[in-house]
C-alpha angles and dihedrals in degrees: 000000000000111000120204126199121228106222109211094195089054091060090258098310110152132239139196111222148170133203111291118254098011094079099028101110094167097050090104114089107236089213100049099022087226130109108282119253093247093053093044089064096040112160089211092068096067147027117034091357089082094056115108095239091056100035099045098059091052089050089052091045091060091054090046092051091061093055120102090229093059096101096053091040093053093046089054092048093053094052097109098030122104098177124033139175125209115213117008076176131006131026146233101302102188139017087241090058094043086057089055090052088051088052092052093047094050092051094049104058089154091067124077104220125204113189117177111192144168091203090099085085089065112075092209091069095052098094095050094044089051092053091049092051091056093061112096094217099055134074114197108196114202102218116222120221087225129116093184100062104268112144138206121258094246138119088257129013147156136218141181128235135173115253091237088062105044089113086066093057113130118255114272095027112118114213118227108246098203093089100035107135113253095011095107137338094242119040110252136167088217092209095314110144102177093126087065094047118100090196088063099081102191135008127200117210118206107240109255136182120059095271096043092047091051095047091048092048094050093046101082 
C-alpha cells in the first residue's frame, strides 16, 4: 500500500517519499565526483527520519513503486489532493520510475505537483524531465548541490543557504520564509505556494537540521 507523508511545514500537504540517499542517483556532484554539499547535509538522513514510523513507510514505498500497478494506485491515492510534493526525502531512482511519475502527473491534471530532483545531472533523465516540464500543473525544481545559494541554469530550481548568509543570495532567487528565524516557533509555509509556481524561477531554502546548518555555516 502506498504510504503518503503529511508534511506539517507544508500546511499538511502530502508527499510521496523514499529513504534519503538510497534513491538519490544525482547526489554525486558531476564535477568533483563526490557527494554534493547540499546532500551531505541532508536533513532527511538524521533526527526523526531514523524512527520506525517515518522510515518504514519510505521503505514500503520503494517496493510499491516497482509494481506494475503503481501508476493506477497513485492516481487513485491523489483523487482528493490539490497540491502535492514528490520526495520530502529520496528522489527519482531510475528512468523507468521517472516515466511512471510522468504518467501519474499526466493523469492527475487537478493536482499541482512539485517535484524537486538532482537527476538533472544524469543525461539519461533529460527526456523525461523535459516532458514533465512541459506540463502546466507540475514544477520540476532542479536542485542545486550548493549550500551557499548558487542555482542551476534551469526553468525552475532550488538551492540551499545558511541563515547567516541570506543577504548574499543571488538576485532573482526567492528565499523560503518557513525557516526564517523569529517568524514563527514551528516552520510553516503559512499558505505560501511559491514552490508550485512556475513563475517563481528559483527558491532558496534555509539550511536546517543540525548537520546541514553546520555545513552551511562553515561554507562561507
